[in-house]
C-alpha angles and dihedrals in degrees: 000000000000119000119269130197116276107249089226107039105016094232119125119278129181110230091206094058119108115257096023114136126230121200112248133180130193145116126309121193114225118240126214092244093047130260119070148255124259122302114278121205093009118200114202116220123207093249126109135187138188113256089237092054092051089047093052093044091051090052092047094248099118109110131216088248091058093049090059096046103274120141116271 
């Protein structure tokens, strides 16, 4: 498969590479202690992201520049 733009930084990402994230949506059951169980009935979206970009975004380190295609 050809590369596609990363959904978070805009730089090329190969969807077939190990460790690449694919956007998924579905249903998560709430737990008594907060959080949730695994995603039920997942629907895969045609969006991909580098693992490093997802890691930075989840830690709040993704900058506005990166969101609009600038270099990390």
